[in-house]
C-alpha positions, 0 to 999 in steps of 0.5 A, a space after each residue: 275070280 280074276 278079271 279075265 279079258 272080255 271075248 274070253 270063254 269065262 267072261 261070256 258064261 259069266 255074262 250069260 249067268 248073269 243076263 239069267 239071274 235079272 231075269 228068271 233068278 239063279 235055281 240050281 244050288 251050288 255043290 261045297 263041303 263045308 269045314 269049321 263053318 268055312 265053304 269050299 265050293 266044287 260046283 258053281 264057283 260062276 254062280 258066287 261069283 255072280 251071287 256076289 255081284 249083286 250082293 245076295 247075302 246067301 246063295 242055295 246050296 248042297 252042302 257036305 260036312 266034315 267034321 274035325 276030330 274032338 278035342 279039348 281046344 278052344 277052336 273045336 269045342 266052340 265049332 261043336 257048340 256051333 254043329 249043335 247050335 246049327 242043328 237046331 236052327 240052321 243058322 250059320 252065320 253068326 260066330 263066336 270067340 267064346 265057349 258056352 256062347 251059342 247055349 247062352 244065344 239058344 236060351 237069350 232068344 226063348 228057345 229051349 235047349 233042345 227047341 228047333 226054330 221055323 221060319 218066323 224064328 229065322 227071319 226075325 232072328 235075321 232081320 235084328 242081328 243084320 240092323 245090330 251089324 251094320 250098325 256095330 261095323 258102322 261104329 267102327 265094331 270091325 277093330 275090335 277083336 271080337 267077333 260081331 256075334 260075341 257084340 250081338 249076344 252082350 247086346 241081347 243080354 243087356 236088353 232083351 230079344 224082344 226090345 232088339 227085334 223091334 227096334 228099328 234101325 235109329 235106335 238100334 244106332 242109337 243104344 250101340 253107341 251108348 253100349 260101346 264101352 261094353 263091346 270094348 271090353 269083351 276084347 279084353 284079356 283080362 276084362 276085370 281089375 280087382 281092387 283088393 284094399 280101399 284106394 288110399 291115394 288123395 287127390 290133391 286139394 284144387 282138384 278135390 274142391 273142382 270135383 262135382 261129388 253130390 252134397 247128400 247122398 241118398 241111397 237105395 238097396 236093392 234087394 231081391 229078399 227080405 231082410 227077415 227071410 235071408 241071412 245074405 239080405 239081412 246082412 245087408 241090409 245091417 250095413 245100410 243101417 251102419 250108414 245112416 248111424 255112420 253119415 247122420 247128415 251125409 247120407 240118406 237109404 232106402 232099401 226095396 225088399 222082395 224084388 225080382 228079375 222080372 221087377 228089378 227094371 221098374 225097380 231102378 227106374 223109381 228109385 232114380 225117380 226118387 231121387 237116388 245118386 248111388 245104387 246098391 244092387 245086392 245079388 249078381 242077378 239084377 247085374 244086367 239091368 243095373 248095366 242098363 239102368 247105368 248106361 240111361 242115367 250117367 249121373 247115378 253110381 250103380 253097382 252089383 253085390 257081384 264078382 267076377 262080373 264085366 261090365 264098364 257102366 257099373 262097378 262090383 263088389 264082394 269080400 273075400 269071405 274065403 280068407 275068413 272060410 279057411 280059419 273056419 276049416 281050421 276051426 273044424 279040423 282041430 275039433 273033427 274027432 272022427 276026421 268028417 267034415 260036412 259042408 253046405 254050400 248054397 249056387 255053385 259061383 264065383 266065389 264059393 268054389 273058392 270058399 268050399 276049398 279054403 275051408 278044406 285046405 285049413 282043416 287040412 292043415 289042423 288035420 291031415 287026415 280030415 274031409 270034408 264032406 259036400 252039400 248043396 242047399 240048391 239041388 234038386 232031390 236032396 235030404 241034406 239033414 239025412 246025409 248029415 245022421 248019416 254020415 255024423 261029422 264031427 263038425 258042420 258049416 251052415 249058413 254064415 249067420 242066423 236070421 230075425 225069423 230063424 231062431 234056429 242055432 245052425 249057422 257058421 261051423 257048429 257041432 252037435 252036443 247030445 242032440 242039440 247044435 253047439 256053435 263055434 264060430 261063425 265067419 263074418 263080413 261087416 257090409 257096414 264097414 265095406 259101404 262105409 269106407 266105399 262112401 268115403 272114396 266118394 265124399 274125398 274125390 277117388 272115386 275117380 282114380 279107380 277108373 285108369 285102368 280101363 276094365 271093369 272095376 270089381 271091389 273085393 276087400 278081405 280082412 286086410 280091410 276089415 270088412 272080414 272077420 272070425 267071431 270065435 264061440 266062448 264054447 271053443 278051446 283058447 288054444 284053438 282059439 289063439 291059433 285063429 288069431 294068430 292065422 287072422 292076424 298073417 292074412 291081414 297082414 299079407 304075409 299069408 295066403 290060405 292058396 300057398 304052396 303045392 296044392 291039389 284037386 281033386 284030379 292032381 296038381 293045381 301048383 306043383 311048387 312051395 315058392 309062390 301064391 296063387 293069383 286072385 284071378 285065379 282065386 276067383 276062377 276056380 272050377 275044382 275042389 280040393 283033393 279032402 272033398 268029398 262031392 262035385 261042383 253040380 251041373 244045372 240040370 241038378 239045380 233047383 229052379 230058384 238058383 237057376 237065374 243065380 247060376 247062369 249070370 256067375 256060375 261055375 262052369 268045370 272045363 275039360 281040363 282046369 289044371 294048372 
């Protein structure tokens, strides 16, 4: 309100209202309209003015909400997510700039998707959020291009709601200061810097001599399963053993198996206490705990095996397996006598979708009539064996490799001959080479070079680095083997990208020009399926309980409009 003369009618009413507030409080609710979480006062402006003067944080009001027309634009989608959240929580003072954040907040405070909040819930949340925003603003949060809600959700993801609710204001300030780079990264349009090949630039000799590098690396590998029961863990365990053989004097390693989301923090603390100065956590589920440990132990290098994970205090790594999957698709297409192929995927994560599409494109390149029937091993109430028997595909793409406790031949590309599986080829990630090349960047002093981007660093190496390959069986025709070698060489040399030329999804054109390729970022963030794929990306409610923690950390959500 404008400043008016003391003897004006408005000033007299304002003064009387101020006196009434000090003596007995303002009780009558104002009348207002709300549109997109902005409030327009129809009746009670002087009450609002008085309450603001006394620095009240809220005022009673009767509010009529005006809902905008539903559209796919980001602002409207976020607003309707807020409306759903408000109906459960009755909290209207937190804002986000990213879709899906209100649902993540509901989960972060320990609530089920449709669970309502009570008065104690609201009081505890208000206390934690107020203490956080006060410390965040004092540190300079208003200068960042994010909302306090964005930063608070990141903070909850890192430390957990229970801890955030129990710490003092001073402890909150300390943790916010330590995690500040996480908040600055949230404001970056492109948060992740993809490193497509190992850094080859050498530092000057003097610089290398002055760089502090541990004389001996003690490396921890943290697995969520055992090498005997999981092909994924087994492949990383082979990588660990490769390191010990390659660097017998410079490196020692230790492995922790069967670690869960509940025990990961204790495991990381134990590894650091035992002197490990480099730690690899091999599942996306461990990313948040890895960041927390890295913030608390800045001298320890921690890397998490995940893709498109944006954290500044750790680095992430993954393999461009879609390059191998393209070759596998080409093999399957060549062997598809009835034009039917089955692809068994595990979790709908970043990277998995590009693997599926690369396989489908490889099959289509060799056999334009080939159809890829997509099955998910992480879906509930699905018998994949029954589906395969019903479909009778020419070839099946199963898990990538065999595991010690399983004598099954159902891995790689195989087909059924006289009732028995016959393997044709398998994709291979040489995690040993991957780890070896990473260790060499630490030893030769080039590790620090990657910090210059100011973004989260994701090593995403492929055939050009010698860490991804395809092994062909003797059962494969010689002509098909020659084709695989030709494609492998062109991909390794950077002369061919599986996602080049005109591309079609199940719902339309993705790329309409023959020239150019999809960018690495577009490949990572794929949320569509190629036109010759029969199937869909499962929703969270369709997945098993075991799959949900992985998908929550790194799952692909299909956008309302994903075509470009």
